[in-house]
C-alpha positions as CSV (number, residue, x, y, z in Angstrom):
1,X,-5.3,-13.6,-24.9
2,X,-3.3,-15.5,-22.6
3,X,-2.0,-13.8,-19.3
4,X,1.1,-14.6,-17.6
5,X,1.7,-11.6,-15.3
6,X,-2.3,-10.6,-14.8
7,X,-5.6,-11.9,-14.6
8,X,-8.6,-10.7,-16.4
9,X,-12.0,-11.2,-16.2
10,X,-15.5,-9.5,-16.5
11,X,-18.8,-9.5,-14.8
12,X,-21.4,-7.8,-14.7
13,X,-20.3,-4.9,-17.2
14,X,-17.1,-4.9,-15.2
15,X,-13.6,-6.0,-16.0
16,X,-11.5,-6.5,-13.4
17,X,-7.5,-6.9,-13.9
18,X,-5.5,-8.1,-11.1
19,X,-1.8,-8.0,-11.0
20,X,-0.5,-11.4,-10.3
21,X,3.0,-11.4,-9.4
22,X,2.4,-12.6,-5.7
23,X,6.1,-14.5,-5.4
24,X,7.4,-10.6,-5.8
25,X,4.4,-8.5,-4.4
26,X,2.7,-8.4,-7.8
27,X,6.1,-6.2,-8.8
28,X,6.5,-4.5,-12.3
29,X,7.8,-6.2,-15.0
30,X,7.9,-5.7,-18.9
31,X,5.3,-8.4,-19.7
32,X,3.1,-7.2,-17.1
33,X,2.9,-3.7,-18.9
34,X,2.5,-4.9,-21.9
35,X,-0.2,-6.9,-21.0
36,X,-2.3,-4.1,-19.2
37,X,-2.1,-1.9,-22.3
38,X,-3.2,-5.3,-24.1
39,X,-6.6,-4.8,-21.4
40,X,-6.9,-2.2,-21.3
41,X,-7.3,-2.0,-25.1
42,X,-9.8,-4.6,-24.7
43,X,-12.0,-2.9,-22.3
44,X,-11.9,0.7,-24.6
45,X,-13.2,-1.6,-27.7
46,X,-16.0,-3.6,-26.0
47,X,-19.2,-1.9,-25.2
48,X,-20.2,-4.6,-23.0
49,X,-17.8,-3.1,-20.5
50,X,-18.7,-0.2,-18.7
51,X,-16.0,0.2,-15.6
52,X,-12.9,-1.5,-15.1
53,X,-11.2,-2.1,-11.7
54,X,-7.7,-2.6,-11.3
55,X,-6.5,-4.4,-8.4
56,X,-3.4,-6.8,-7.5
57,X,-2.8,-10.4,-5.8
58,X,-3.3,-9.6,-2.1
59,X,-1.5,-8.8,-0.1
60,X,0.3,-6.0,-2.3
61,X,-0.9,-4.0,-4.8
62,X,2.5,-3.5,-6.8
63,X,5.4,-3.2,-5.3
64,X,7.2,-1.7,-7.6
65,X,10.0,-1.7,-10.7
66,X,10.9,-5.5,-10.6
67,X,14.7,-5.2,-8.9
68,X,15.8,-8.4,-9.6
69,X,18.4,-6.8,-11.7
70,X,20.3,-5.0,-9.1
71,X,22.6,-2.7,-10.3
72,X,21.3,-3.0,-13.6
73,X,17.4,-2.6,-13.3
74,X,17.3,0.9,-15.0
75,X,20.4,1.0,-17.2
76,X,19.5,-2.1,-19.0
77,X,15.9,-0.4,-20.4
78,X,18.4,2.5,-21.6
79,X,17.6,2.5,-25.3
80,X,16.1,4.6,-28.0
81,X,12.9,3.3,-27.8
82,X,12.4,3.2,-24.6
83,X,9.8,4.9,-22.9
84,X,8.6,5.8,-19.1
85,X,4.8,5.3,-19.4
86,X,5.2,1.8,-18.3
87,X,1.6,1.0,-20.0
88,X,0.2,1.6,-23.3
89,X,-2.3,2.8,-23.4
90,X,-2.6,4.6,-19.8
91,X,-5.8,3.8,-17.9
92,X,-6.6,7.7,-18.6
93,X,-6.7,7.4,-22.2
94,X,-9.3,4.4,-22.6
95,X,-12.9,5.5,-22.5
96,X,-14.5,3.5,-19.6
97,X,-13.8,4.8,-15.8
98,X,-11.3,3.1,-14.2
99,X,-11.1,2.6,-10.4
100,X,-7.7,1.5,-8.5
101,X,-8.3,0.0,-5.8
102,X,-5.1,0.0,-4.2
103,X,-5.4,-3.1,-1.7
104,X,-2.1,-2.7,-0.4
105,X,1.5,-1.1,-0.5
106,X,2.0,0.3,-3.9
107,X,5.8,1.4,-4.4
108,X,6.9,3.5,-7.5
109,X,5.4,2.6,-10.5
110,X,2.9,0.8,-8.6
111,X,1.5,4.4,-7.3
112,X,2.3,5.7,-10.6
113,X,-0.2,3.3,-12.5
114,X,-3.0,4.0,-9.8
115,X,-2.5,7.5,-10.0
116,X,-3.8,7.3,-14.0
117,X,-7.2,6.2,-12.9
118,X,-9.9,8.0,-12.6
119,X,-10.6,7.2,-8.7
120,X,-8.2,5.3,-6.3
121,X,-9.6,3.7,-3.2
122,X,-6.8,3.5,-0.9
123,X,-5.7,0.7,1.9
124,X,-5.4,2.6,5.2
125,X,-2.2,1.2,6.6
126,X,-0.5,0.3,3.3
127,X,2.7,2.5,2.5
128,X,2.4,4.6,-0.5
129,X,5.8,6.0,-2.3
130,X,7.0,7.2,-5.7
131,X,10.2,6.7,-4.1
132,X,12.9,6.8,-7.5
133,X,14.6,9.8,-6.6
134,X,16.1,7.4,-3.7
135,X,17.1,5.0,-6.3
136,X,18.7,7.0,-9.0
137,X,16.0,7.6,-11.0
138,X,12.8,9.6,-11.7
139,X,9.1,9.1,-11.1
140,X,7.7,7.5,-14.5
141,X,4.3,6.8,-16.0
142,X,3.3,10.3,-16.5
143,X,3.4,10.9,-12.6
144,X,4.9,14.4,-13.1
145,X,1.5,15.0,-15.2
146,X,-0.9,13.2,-13.6
147,X,0.3,13.4,-9.5
148,X,-0.6,17.9,-9.8
149,X,-3.5,17.5,-11.7
150,X,-4.6,14.9,-8.8
151,X,-3.1,16.4,-5.8
152,X,-1.6,20.1,-7.0
153,X,1.9,21.0,-7.3
154,X,2.7,21.4,-3.5
155,X,1.8,17.9,-2.5
156,X,3.6,16.4,-5.9
157,X,6.6,18.1,-5.2
158,X,6.5,17.0,-1.9
159,X,6.2,13.1,-3.4
160,X,8.3,13.1,-6.0
161,X,11.0,15.3,-4.8
162,X,11.7,13.6,-1.4
163,X,10.6,10.1,-2.3
164,X,9.1,9.4,1.2
165,X,6.2,7.1,2.3
166,X,2.9,7.8,3.6
167,X,0.0,5.8,4.3
168,X,-3.2,5.6,3.1
169,X,-4.7,8.7,5.4
170,X,-2.0,11.2,4.6
171,X,-2.6,9.8,0.8
172,X,-7.0,10.9,1.4
173,X,-5.6,14.3,3.1
174,X,-3.4,14.9,0.2
175,X,-5.8,14.3,-2.5
176,X,-4.1,11.4,-3.8
177,X,-7.0,8.7,-2.4
178,X,-10.5,9.1,-3.5
179,X,-11.4,6.7,-0.3
180,X,-9.3,5.5,2.5
181,X,-10.6,1.8,3.8
182,X,-9.5,-1.2,5.6
183,X,-7.3,-3.5,3.8
184,X,-10.3,-5.9,3.4
185,X,-12.8,-3.4,2.1
186,X,-10.6,-2.2,-0.5
187,X,-11.8,-4.3,-3.4
188,X,-15.3,-4.5,-2.6
189,X,-15.8,-0.6,-2.4
190,X,-14.2,0.1,-6.1
191,X,-16.4,-2.8,-7.5
192,X,-19.5,-1.1,-5.3
193,X,-18.8,1.6,-7.1
194,X,-17.9,0.3,-10.8
195,X,-21.3,-1.9,-10.6
196,X,-23.2,1.8,-9.9
197,X,-21.7,3.5,-12.6
198,X,-22.2,-0.2,-14.9
199,X,-26.0,0.0,-14.4
200,X,-26.8,4.0,-13.5
201,X,-24.8,6.1,-15.6
202,X,-25.1,6.4,-19.3
203,X,-21.9,4.6,-21.2
204,X,-21.4,7.6,-23.6
205,X,-21.9,10.7,-21.4
206,X,-19.1,8.5,-18.7
207,X,-16.7,8.4,-21.9
208,X,-17.0,11.9,-22.8
209,X,-16.9,13.8,-19.4
210,X,-13.9,11.3,-18.6
211,X,-12.1,12.5,-21.7
212,X,-13.1,16.0,-20.8
213,X,-12.0,15.8,-16.8
214,X,-8.2,15.1,-18.0
215,X,-8.3,17.3,-20.2
216,X,-9.7,20.4,-19.2
217,X,-7.1,21.3,-16.8
218,X,-5.0,22.5,-19.4
219,X,-8.1,24.4,-20.8
220,X,-9.6,27.7,-20.4
221,X,-12.9,28.3,-19.4
222,X,-13.9,29.7,-21.9
223,X,-12.6,26.6,-24.4
224,X,-14.4,24.2,-22.1
225,X,-17.2,25.8,-22.3
226,X,-17.5,25.6,-25.9
227,X,-16.5,21.9,-25.8
228,X,-19.0,21.4,-23.1
229,X,-21.3,22.8,-25.3
230,X,-20.3,21.2,-28.5
231,X,-20.8,18.0,-26.7
232,X,-24.3,18.6,-25.6
233,X,-25.5,19.1,-28.8
234,X,-24.3,15.9,-29.7
235,X,-25.7,13.8,-26.8
236,X,-29.1,16.0,-27.4
237,X,-29.1,14.1,-30.8
238,X,-29.0,10.7,-29.2
239,X,-31.4,8.5,-27.1
240,X,-29.9,8.4,-23.9
241,X,-30.8,12.1,-22.9
242,X,-34.1,11.0,-22.9
243,X,-34.3,7.7,-21.5
244,X,-32.2,8.5,-18.3
245,X,-35.3,11.3,-16.9
246,X,-38.0,8.9,-18.5
247,X,-35.6,6.1,-16.2
248,X,-35.7,8.5,-13.0
249,X,-39.4,9.6,-13.5
250,X,-40.7,5.7,-13.6
251,X,-38.2,5.1,-10.9
252,X,-36.7,2.1,-12.7
253,X,-33.3,1.0,-14.1
254,X,-32.1,3.3,-17.1
255,X,-31.9,1.0,-20.4
256,X,-28.8,3.0,-22.1
257,X,-28.9,2.6,-25.7
258,X,-25.9,4.6,-27.1
259,X,-22.4,2.6,-27.6
260,X,-18.9,4.0,-27.2
261,X,-17.5,2.0,-30.2
262,X,-20.2,3.6,-32.5
263,X,-21.7,6.8,-31.4
264,X,-18.2,8.7,-29.8
265,X,-18.0,12.1,-31.3
266,X,-15.7,14.1,-33.5
267,X,-14.0,16.2,-31.0
268,X,-14.4,19.5,-31.3
269,X,-11.4,21.3,-31.6
270,X,-11.3,24.9,-29.8
């Protein structure tokens, strides 16, 4: 589709989604949320895309909600059909690894969108915060679910209940940032990780492991073992479980054959 508030490109099996409203530091709009959802769905359904990078047009990642409506910013959305999800589907629902290249300030929904991703590369000197309690609102985009899982309840309370700002170094110390580097290195590092996944990690294995990771926090050890066993059996039936060891022993890039779109398992019930 023709995008207005984002840019979408695919190279070498890596999709790059760029939030693109540079005149307002990529402030989040309803149109941006709709387009992000469309882009995520496209990535999920395209077997030629093996990893996704989400970033923003410099110098910001996303400055938060568009506050141009002033006092009516939140009240205007108070309808029965309103959803606080921000994006449908969220990044954790698509079957490709999503890496947030947080190359500048990420405020409010800018940070909560990054929390939906699987890996988060932060700029060391940028500012981050879920500031909604300081605007008469609460965190959005599943942040009360993602943040405790990523950083623990104590750190989640620190961020969500105070609305205070932190930098990339503190975000990494809290476990919110997977890695923390200078701003001009963020995108290149995210792309390096994405390309490595695209070549060396089996797409179906990655997709299955991603879903297990996001769901296992709410499961017992016994349930996780049963899920892992059932999904091992599914993967045993395919060619990639033989190709991986063979490529390793022969010291060559693997030639993965299984596709997420056609070889996805019926998810086990435990």
